[in-house]
N, C-alpha and C positions, 0 to 999 in steps of 0.2 A: 694159731701158732705158724701157719700156712704161712708160706708166700708166695703163691696165687693160688687159679683153684688147680692147678696142676697137682703141686706140690705139697707136703707136710712137710720137705727138708729145709728147711732154712742155708744148708754150710753141711759140706761131708770134713771127713779124715782120711784123706787118703797114709794107703799103709806104708805106703813106701818102699826101698824090696828091701831090704829084711828086719825086723826084729832086734834082731843083737847089736847089744849099748857097744862093745869092744870092738864092728864092723864099723861102727856111724862115722870115725872121725878118718877112717885111713881112702873110704869109700869117696868119701867130702871133698877127703888132697887128689884121688882120685880124678871123679869128675867135675871137678871147679878143673887142670889138667886140656881134660878133652874137652872141655867150654873155652876155653882159653886158643888151643887148639884148633879146635873148629870157626872159630869166630878170623880169628889170623888170620887162619887161612884162604874164608872165601872170605873174607872184607880184602885181602892183598890182591888173591885174583881178580876181585871187581876193582881196586884201582887197576891193577894191570892195563885188564884188559882199557876200559876205559883209556889209561891216562898214553900210548901206545896205538897212533894209527894206523898201524899194518898188519892191525887182528884189527879193523873192522872190517869184519867180516860176517857171513850167515853161521858159518860157527861157533866165533868165539861170541859170537850173538847171543846164542842157546848158552852158551857153556856163562854166561853173564849171568844172567836172567833163571840158570841152575846153582850159581854161587849160592845169589840173592834168598830162591828159595829156600837151601840148606842152612844159609843161617836165620831166616826167616825161620824156621818151625825146630830149630833147635834151642833158639830163644823162648819159644813157646812153651817148650817144657823145663829143658836143665835150670833154668832158675830156680826153677819154685820144687825142683827135686834137690836142689842143694838145701834149700830149707829146710826142710824135711829129712836134712842128715843132723841140722844143729839146731833143729827144736823139739821137744815132748811132743808134738800133736801138729801136727802140717794137713793147716786146717784151710781152704777153700769156699767164701760163699756160695751158692746152689748157682748166682745171674755169672762167677768168676768160673765155674764150673763145662759151663757153657759154652762159655767165650770159649777158652782153652777149648775143647772138644772141637768148638765150628770152625778156629782157628789151623787146629791140629789138623784137621782133614783136609782140608784147605791148601794145604799146601805141601799134603801125601799126596794129595788127588796131582794138581799141577805136577807136580814131579814124577812123576807116570803121565802126565803127556808134556812134556817136554821131555821127556828121554826118548817117546817115539816120533815128539818132532825133525831132534836127535839126528836119529837113526834116518830119515827117509832124507834129510842134509844129504847125511853120509853118500846114500843113496844116488841123489845126484849130482851126488859131484863124485863119480867112480865109475854110475854104469852114462849118464849124457853129460860127459865135461864139457862139452862145445854147448851146451843149451843153459851151465848151468848157472849164470849170470842174470840169464835172461830168466828161468824158472823161478833160480832165488833170491828176486830182486829184494827189495823195502817193502814195498806194501804186500807181500805174498809173506816175510816177514814177517809182520804187524798182525796179519791173519792170522797162520799161526799162532803166533803166541796168545791171539788176544782166544783162538779158541780154547788155547790150555788153561788159563785163567780161569775161564764162562765153565769147563768140566773141572774145576775147582769148586765154584761158588756152589756149582751144582749138586759134588759129591756131598760136599761141610752141610745144603742148607737141605741132603736129605738124612745122612745121620744123625746129625743133633736133630734136625726137625719130630725123627723114631724116637727118639730119648727126649725130648722137652713132654710127648703128652703123656706119658709114663707115671705111673704115678712110684712119690719113693720117702715109704713107712719109716717106720722108727731104726731100726739099724743104716745109719751110715758114712760105715766106713770102710772105701771103698779098695775094694785087693792089689791097690798099681802105683805106680810112682807119678800118675796121671789123668784125670779121669778120659778114660777110652773106653769105650764100645761095648766091647761083650765086660769088664768088671761092672759098669750103671747096670747093661742086661740078668744081671746075673742082681744086686743089688734091689733088685726094681717089685714093689709089687705084684704089679698084671702085669711084666714082659710078656708074649706069651711066642709062638712058632713061629704065626706070622713076621716080629720083628724083627724075627731068627730073619726070617725068607729077605724080606729086607734089607739088613744086611749083609749077607749074603747076593743073594743080584746085582745093588753097589758096589759093593769088593770083586762081584767076579765081572761089571762093566770095565772099574776102576782100574785091574789091572789083569784085564782078557785084552780091551782094547788097547789098550798102549803093546802089551805084546805081540798077539796077534802082528801090528803094526811094523813092529822090532822084527818078528821073525819073517817076514815078508818082502820088509828090506832088505835085509841083513839076505834070504835067499835069492834075490837078484843081483847080493854083491859080489857074494861066492861065485854066482859061476861065471861076473860080470869079474875078475880074476884069474880065475881060470883058464879066460882065453886070455888075459895078458903076457907075449911069450915070452920077456923076458922076467930072469930071479929080481933084478933088480925094482925093479915092476910093482915083480907080485907085493913084494916083499913091502914097495911104502902102501900102496892098498891099506893091507893088512893095518901098518901099520894107524894109519890115518883113525882106523878101527878100535887097536885093540882096547885104546881106554876108554871110549865109548859102551864099549862087551863087557867091563870087568863091571863098570858103576852097574849098569841093568841086572847085573849076577847077584851082584852083593844089595843090591834095592828088593829088587823083583821074588829073589832068591826067602828071603826074610823076610818079606810080604805077604808071602805067599805061604809061607808056614805056619803065618800068625792066625791070620782072618780067615783061611780055606776049609779050616781043616775042627771041625764035628770037637768044641773044650772037651767031650768025656774023651777025646784020643789027647790033647794036649790042656794042661788042668792048666788056667790060670797062672801060677806063680812057674808055672815054667814059659808063660806067655809072656813074662817081665823080661823074664831073659834075653827073648828069643824079641823082643819088642826090641832092647835097648841096640839090639845089632843098628835097628832101624832107622834111628830116633837118635841118637849120638852116632854111633859109630859109621854108620854111616855118612852124614856131613862131616866130618871130623878128615877121612880122609877120601873122600872125591875131589877137593885141591890139590894133592896130597899128589894123587894116579892124573889127573892132567896135566898138572907142572911135570913132575917125573920124567914123564914119559909120551911129554911136547916140543917137542926142537921150537916152536915157536913163542912157546911159553918162556923156554925156559933162558932162550935170545930175548924178548924181551924186561923178561927181571934183568938181567946179566947189562943192558943199556939202560935201563933205570936205573940201576943203584949206580952203575960210572959218573951218568947225571949228575944224581945229587953228590960224589964224593968230590967228581970236581970240578962245580959248580960255584 
């Protein structure tokens, strides 16, 4: 029955969000709506940035990639979760589970570091406006993006490798709606303190390094804003950062709550609800936050719609 030398399990069963039959249909419809909103919102923002040349700036280059990441990791998880609402058993193969885990970790780590790159961009724009064009040139933006996805790969390899070398015995019911790190560690026959330590260290790097970068960037930003004499200038400077601050708070707050607390403090059933927030809700709200609070995006949307209507 062994799939390979490291596992006696060839497939897993995902427990899903709830085992109450009466909630399956309403939850299915709710999360279908969430997923459609996520796809339309992020694809719309990607298309809008691509079609409008005045949005071809470093800030929107990173926002383009943020929307791509949100769309991708929502698509990595949500379709399989929806399957669980309409089937008696939501089965996923061992290889499928490890693949989902890898891409989930890749996109989550990439989002952490793209948010820190966006904070650095705002720091240069507000604190060093005269050097902005030279500092945030296309080559620098591409190098930052390469670093973002490189850290995504490293985080995904570390987490997936940590799980792949575990042994899974008779019990194959994953107490989650996806193949996540902590439920798989709980299910393993031979997970140890070392495995939990690896998770803690990798997550601390994946969350800690971006958060430190963001805090340092915003420390300099706030200092520069307080040196602006006009109220209008201060308001404009804060306005360019407000959307990013909201997104950072939502994403890192829910992620830290889930992974930086011991399982004894945060049971897995509560963890499922917490993980919903950053895997489903945050990717859905990101394009909305940047659209409603951004004059450039609203202006581009109006121009694009008017061109389509009158063409």
